[in-house]
Structures are given as C-alpha cells and as structure tokens.
C-alpha positions in Angstrom: -95.6 217.4 46.7 -91.9 216.4 46.2 -91.0 218.4 49.3 -93.6 216.5 51.3 -92.2 213.1 50.3 -88.6 214.3 51.1 -89.8 215.1 54.6 -91.4 211.7 54.9 -88.2 210.0 53.8 -86.1 212.1 56.1 -88.3 211.1 59.1 -88.1 207.5 58.0 -84.4 207.6 57.7 -84.1 209.0 61.2 -86.5 206.3 62.5 -84.5 203.5 60.8 -81.3 204.5 62.5 -83.0 204.0 65.9 -84.0 200.5 65.0 -81.7 197.7 66.3 -80.4 194.9 64.1 -82.7 192.0 62.9 -85.0 191.2 65.8 -85.5 187.7 67.2 -88.9 186.7 68.2 -87.4 184.1 70.5 -85.3 186.8 72.2 -88.3 189.1 72.4 -90.4 186.5 74.1 -87.6 185.5 76.4 -87.0 189.1 77.4 -90.7 189.6 78.1 -90.7 186.5 80.3 -87.4 187.3 82.1 -88.5 190.8 83.0 -92.0 189.6 83.9 -90.6 186.8 86.2 -88.5 189.3 88.1 -91.6 191.3 89.0 -93.9 190.4 92.0 -96.7 187.9 91.3 -99.6 189.5 89.4 -97.6 192.4 88.1 -97.5 193.4 84.4 -95.0 193.2 81.6 -93.3 196.5 82.2 -93.4 198.2 78.8 -94.6 201.8 78.2 -97.3 200.3 76.0 -98.4 198.0 78.8 -98.6 200.7 81.4 -100.5 203.0 79.0 -102.9 200.2 78.1 -103.5 199.4 81.8 -104.2 203.0 82.6 -106.7 203.3 79.8 -108.4 199.9 80.5 -108.7 200.6 84.2 -109.2 198.0 86.9 -112.0 196.1 85.3 -112.8 192.5 84.4 -112.6 191.3 80.9 -116.4 191.0 80.6 -116.7 194.6 81.9 -114.1 195.8 79.3 -116.1 194.4 76.4 -119.7 195.1 77.5 -121.2 197.1 74.7 -124.5 198.9 75.5 -125.9 199.0 71.9 -125.7 200.8 68.6 -124.2 204.2 68.6 -124.8 204.9 64.9 -125.5 203.2 61.6 -123.9 204.3 58.3 -125.8 203.1 55.2 -124.2 205.0 52.3 -122.9 201.8 50.8 -126.0 199.7 51.3 -126.4 197.1 48.5 -122.7 196.8 48.0 -120.5 194.9 50.5 -118.1 196.8 52.8 -115.1 194.3 53.0 -112.8 196.5 55.1 -113.1 199.3 57.7 -110.6 200.8 60.0 -110.3 203.6 62.6 -107.5 206.0 62.0 -104.3 205.4 64.0 -104.5 206.6 67.6 -107.8 208.2 66.9 -111.2 207.9 68.7 -113.5 209.4 66.0 -112.1 209.0 62.5 -113.2 205.9 60.6 -112.8 204.8 57.0 -114.3 202.0 55.0 -114.1 200.7 51.4 -116.9 199.3 49.3 -117.5 197.0 46.4 -119.4 200.0 44.9 -116.0 201.4 43.9 -115.7 204.1 46.6 -114.2 204.7 50.0 -115.8 206.8 52.8 -114.1 208.7 55.6 -116.5 209.2 58.5 -116.2 211.3 61.6 -118.1 210.3 64.8 -117.5 213.5 66.8 -118.8 216.2 67.2 -122.3 214.6 66.9 -124.1 213.7 64.8 -121.7 211.2 63.1 -121.3 212.2 59.4 -119.5 211.2 56.2 -116.6 213.6 56.0 -115.4 212.8 52.5 -116.0 210.2 49.8 -113.0 208.9 47.8 -114.1 208.4 44.2 -112.0 207.3 41.2 -111.7 203.5 41.2 -113.4 201.9 38.2 -114.1 198.7 40.0 -114.8 197.3 43.5 -112.4 198.5 46.2 -110.9 195.4 48.0 -108.7 196.9 50.7 -107.1 200.1 52.1 -104.7 201.3 54.7 -104.1 204.5 56.7 -100.7 206.0 56.8 -99.2 206.4 60.3 -99.9 210.1 60.3 -103.5 209.5 58.9 -102.9 212.1 56.1 -102.7 209.4 53.4 -104.8 206.4 52.5 -103.8 203.8 49.9 -106.4 201.6 48.4 -106.5 198.6 46.0 -109.2 197.6 43.5 -110.3 195.0 41.1 -109.8 197.7 38.4 -106.1 196.8 38.7 -104.9 200.0 40.3 -103.4 201.2 43.6 -104.6 204.7 44.5 -103.1 207.1 47.0 -105.5 209.6 48.5 -105.3 212.8 50.5 -107.6 212.2 53.5 -108.4 215.8 54.1 -110.0 216.7 50.7 -110.4 213.3 49.2 -108.1 214.1 46.3 -106.4 211.2 44.5 -102.7 212.0 44.6 -101.4 209.2 42.5 -102.7 206.1 40.6 -100.4 203.1 40.1 -101.5 200.5 37.6 -100.6 196.8 38.2 -98.0 195.9 35.6 -99.7 192.6 35.0 -103.1 194.2 34.6 -104.5 191.9 37.3 -106.9 192.6 40.1 -105.4 194.1 43.3 -106.8 192.4 46.3 -104.9 193.7 49.4 -102.4 196.2 50.6 -100.5 197.3 53.7 -98.0 200.0 54.7 -94.5 199.1 55.8 -94.9 200.2 59.4 -91.4 201.9 59.7 -91.4 203.5 56.3 -94.8 204.6 55.0 -93.2 205.5 51.7 -93.4 201.8 50.9 -96.6 199.8 50.4 -97.0 196.1 49.8 -99.7 195.0 47.4 -101.1 191.5 46.6 -102.8 190.6 43.3 -104.9 188.0 41.7 -102.0 186.5 39.7 -100.4 185.3 42.9 -97.8 188.1 43.2 -96.7 190.3 46.0 -95.0 193.6 45.2 -93.4 196.4 47.2 -94.3 199.8 45.7 -92.7 203.2 46.4 -95.8 205.4 46.6 -93.9 208.7 46.1 -92.7 207.5 42.7 -95.3 204.9 41.8 -92.5 202.4 40.9 -91.9 198.9 42.0 -89.0 198.3 44.4 -86.2 196.2 43.0 -86.2 192.8 44.7 -89.5 193.6 46.4 -91.6 191.0 44.7 -92.5 187.3 45.2 -95.0 184.7 44.1 -97.4 182.7 46.3 -99.4 179.6 45.4 -102.6 181.4 44.9 -104.4 184.8 44.8 -103.0 187.0 47.5 -105.8 187.9 49.9 -104.2 189.1 53.2 -101.1 190.8 54.5 -99.7 191.7 57.9 -96.3 193.0 59.1 -94.9 192.5 62.6 -94.5 195.7 64.6 -90.9 196.4 63.6 -91.7 195.8 60.0 -89.1 193.0 59.5 -91.4 190.1 58.9 -94.3 190.1 56.5 -97.0 187.4 56.4 -99.1 186.8 53.3 -102.1 184.5 52.9 -103.6 183.2 49.7 -106.7 181.5 48.5 -105.1 178.1 48.4 -104.8 177.9 52.2 -101.1 178.9 52.6 -99.5 181.5 54.8 -96.0 182.6 53.7 -93.5 184.6 55.8 -91.0 187.0 54.2 -88.0 188.8 55.6 -88.2 192.5 54.7 -84.9 194.3 54.2 -85.3 197.7 55.9 -82.6 199.3 53.8 -83.7 198.2 50.3 -87.3 197.0 50.5 -86.2 193.5 49.3 -88.4 190.5 50.2 -86.9 187.2 51.0 -89.3 184.2 51.3 -88.7 182.4 54.6 -91.5 179.9 55.6 -94.7 178.4 54.4 -97.6 177.0 56.4 -100.5 175.2 54.8 -103.4 175.9 57.1 -105.9 173.9 55.2 -105.5 173.0 51.5 -107.9 175.1 49.4 -109.3 177.2 52.3 -108.7 181.0 51.6 -106.7 182.9 54.2 -109.0 186.0 54.3 -107.3 187.8 57.2 -104.0 187.9 59.1 -103.3 190.1 62.1 -99.9 190.2 64.0 -99.3 191.2 67.6 -96.0 191.3 69.4 -97.6 190.1 72.7 -101.2 189.8 73.8 -101.3 189.8 77.6 -99.4 188.9 80.8 -100.5 185.3 80.2 -99.7 185.2 76.5 -96.3 186.9 76.1 -95.2 185.3 72.8 -95.7 187.1 69.5 -98.9 186.0 67.9 -100.8 185.8 64.6 -104.6 185.8 64.3 -106.0 184.1 61.2 -109.3 183.7 59.4 -109.1 180.8 57.0 -112.6 179.6 55.9 -112.4 176.5 58.2 -115.3 177.5 60.5 -112.7 178.5 63.1 -110.7 181.6 64.2 -107.1 180.5 64.5 -104.5 181.9 66.9 -100.8 181.1 66.2 -97.7 181.6 68.2 -94.7 183.0 66.3 -91.8 180.9 67.3 -88.7 182.4 65.6 -87.4 185.3 63.7 -88.4 183.8 60.3 -92.1 183.9 61.1 -92.6 180.2 61.8 -96.1 179.6 63.2 -97.4 177.1 65.7 -101.1 176.7 66.4 -102.1 177.8 69.9 -105.9 178.1 70.0 -108.9 177.9 67.7 -112.4 179.3 68.3 -115.6 178.1 66.5 -117.2 180.6 64.2 -119.3 180.3 61.0 -116.7 180.8 58.2 -116.9 178.8 55.0 -116.6 181.2 52.1 -116.9 184.9 53.0 -113.8 187.2 53.3 -114.0 187.6 57.1 -111.6 189.6 59.2 -110.6 189.7 62.9 -108.5 191.8 65.2 -106.7 191.8 68.5 -108.2 194.2 70.9 -105.9 197.3 71.0 -105.8 197.5 74.8 -104.3 194.5 76.3 -106.3 193.3 79.3 -104.5 193.2 82.5 -106.9 192.0 85.2 -107.4 188.7 83.4 -107.0 187.4 79.9 -107.0 189.1 76.5 -109.6 189.4 73.8 -109.8 189.0 70.0 -112.8 190.0 67.9 -114.1 188.5 64.7 -116.9 188.8 62.2 -118.9 185.7 61.3 -121.2 184.5 58.5 -124.1 184.2 61.0 -124.3 188.0 61.0 -122.8 188.3 64.5 -119.7 189.8 66.1 -117.8 187.6 68.5 -115.4 188.4 71.3 -113.2 185.6 72.5 -111.0 185.4 75.6 -107.8 183.8 74.3 -106.8 182.4 77.7 -110.1 180.9 78.7 -110.2 177.1 78.1 -114.0 176.8 78.2 -116.8 179.2 77.4 -114.4 181.5 75.6 -117.1 183.8 74.2 -117.0 187.0 76.2 -119.6 188.9 74.1 -121.7 188.5 71.0 -123.2 191.5 69.1 -126.3 191.0 67.0 -127.7 193.6 64.6 -126.3 192.9 61.1 -128.5 191.4 58.4 -125.7 189.7 56.6 -122.2 188.1 57.1 -120.0 190.5 59.2 -116.9 191.0 57.1 -114.7 193.3 59.3 -114.3 194.8 62.7 -112.3 197.7 64.1 -111.8 199.3 67.5 -110.9 203.0 68.0 -107.8 203.6 70.1 -109.4 203.6 73.5 -111.9 200.8 72.8 -114.8 203.0 73.6 -116.2 202.3 70.1 -116.3 199.3 67.8 -117.1 199.4 64.1 -118.3 196.4 62.1 -119.3 196.1 58.4 -121.2 193.5 56.5 -121.9 191.9 53.1 -125.0 194.1 52.7 -123.0 197.4 53.0 -124.1 198.3 56.5 -121.6 199.8 59.0 -122.6 199.7 62.6 -120.8 201.7 65.4 -121.2 200.0 68.8 -120.6 201.9 72.0 -119.0 200.4 75.1 -121.0 200.5 78.2 -119.7 203.3 80.5 -118.6 202.4 84.0 
C-alpha cells in the first residue's frame, strides 16, 4: 500500500511542476475573450477541451442535445432511504456510484447489459452524506454522520482506511484536491473545514478553517487553487489553496440569503462561447438555481442568472453539463423538490427550460451525466436512482 501512495505522490509532484504560478480568473477570462475575438464570427474558444466537446456533441441544437427518450434503468437497492449524492466515474460512460442514508454506498455498472450493482461499500455506522471518486477511479472517499471519513477500493469494495473526525462531529461533505488526490477536504457539523492526507489519515498543518455554520458543500476550481465552501447559514466562503503545503487561506465571503443552506456548489472554468467567464452554480434553498460569475483570483462572486425551481429545505444538487454546447447556449441541470429534473439554458433570457424529466416520486436530490452525455442519472429522497437515456440522432 505504501508503494502505491508513493507512486501517487510522485505523479502529483510531476503534475505540480507543470502548473504555472497562481492563476488569475480575470486573466483567464481575458485570454478566452482575446483568442475568441481573433477568430472568425461564430467560431469556438480554441481549447483542446472545446474541440473535443464539439466533436462529441455534434452539430445539433441545444434542445436536440438534451432530448432524453425515457428511462434506461431504475436502481432500487436503497429504497426507503434517501440517496443524497450520485456521480459517474471520471471520463467513464458506464460506471456510477451513489451513497445512501442507509449507511452504504453502491457502485453500479450499466454495461454490458443488464445494469447491475457491481459492489456495495459497507462499514459506515451512520448515514453516508457525500463521496468523491479519485481521478483514476480506483479510490472513493466518503463521509458519514458517524463522524468518519472512509477510503475505499472501488474494485473489491474493501475499506482501505478509516479516519475519525477529531471533534467527533458529523462529517457532511468531501472533495478531492483535483491536482493532488492524496489530499481530501472534509466539512463537518461543527462549522470546520479540514484538509486530510488520505495516505496517512492525518490532518494537514494549516489546512483548516471555520465557517459560520455547518459545512454542507465544497467545490474546487479546475486548477485546484481556489476552494469554495457553503454552509447552512447561507454563506459561501472562498479559500486560497497552497499547492505546496495544503494550507487554506480564507479570502472572500458572500451571504447568498441569511439562514438559507447552501446545499450544492459546482465550479466551471467557462461554460460556452457566449459565457466565457469562470462560473459557479449554486443551490441555496431560495426556490432558485443561482449562477454566479467568478470575477477575480480570490473567488469573488457576482450573480449572473437565476432560474426558478422548488427548493426550500431539501439538500438539492445541480451540475454543469459536461459537454459545452457550441451551436447555441449551454445547459445546467438540477434536481427539484417537485420530483422533477430541470434543464436550463443559461443564455436564454425567456423560457429557459430546455427539458423537464418526470418519473421520481420524491424530491430529486442529485443529478449526474456520464462523460459523453448519453446517460443522465438522478436520485431522490425515497432512495430511487433513475438512469435516463438521451435520444439517439
């Protein structure tokens, strides 16, 4: 095991050397615009990600991109206990995981048919609140109200390590540091953030901070230099992350709505050719889905758009669609307390709903696309997981 972690650290060290100095969001947005403006009208932001996304999306309209034909499969192994989070594995079409308030996690495979539960992760003594895939998909970390962080082998379901919260508090959310998967950030019910070295199980010195409330949601920017954290008092904090030491430095605070829990945060470096600024997508129990523009390299946020949904109390989550849409606009997807899944066009001023999926019998808590957007997974408060299939052209 030690040798495995040494290899991980060696790869991370090589990766870190290729990363430039502290990135500027203003500079990033300016460069996107500058290069874009030099191109002929109607052309794309010329990045490798953009070209790859365009090739995968094809020459289709936004409505065509997000037309789903119906249910591909329903998983019910967690029925009677809510499934608060689910996520497809990184760059994978068929591997999906979810966590449940019944204290377990499931890893499911959708191909070859029929879709099946590949392995169940058992060990938590309380409801599982959140989890994250490692970049290579060989590791999952999970948090639980039992006060522990667990590290799992995704092949055989074995628990590699258990890390107890030093305060004995409920752990509510977690995320990997994107450039160094040896480090995980965890949020707890006593308002604390903590960076944990998962190979040693120890806290990182200087990698802790305190919010105004229970830490409910976390998201890094793509380079891993800014971390946003949301709490149950309605605040979003930004932190600067020191790539060399793992130290967190508190930068900015935004009060979205006093007393409204921030249940989900999702960061994106740019959305589409129309929206070239870094952005943050937020669910905040204010009956709206909120889209913010990131305006500087300290994570300062400026509200850009809001979309009406039913969201007053449940821990709802939303996502940016992984393939940026190039013919027109770009989409975000969210769960809702009315048991529906909504697709919104972030650039459409009126009638922003592109699609609405019905089939759940309770509030839809989370949504996740596979890497080519051929499948969408959604989970609800009754424990049902539905796999939706995109209509084939």
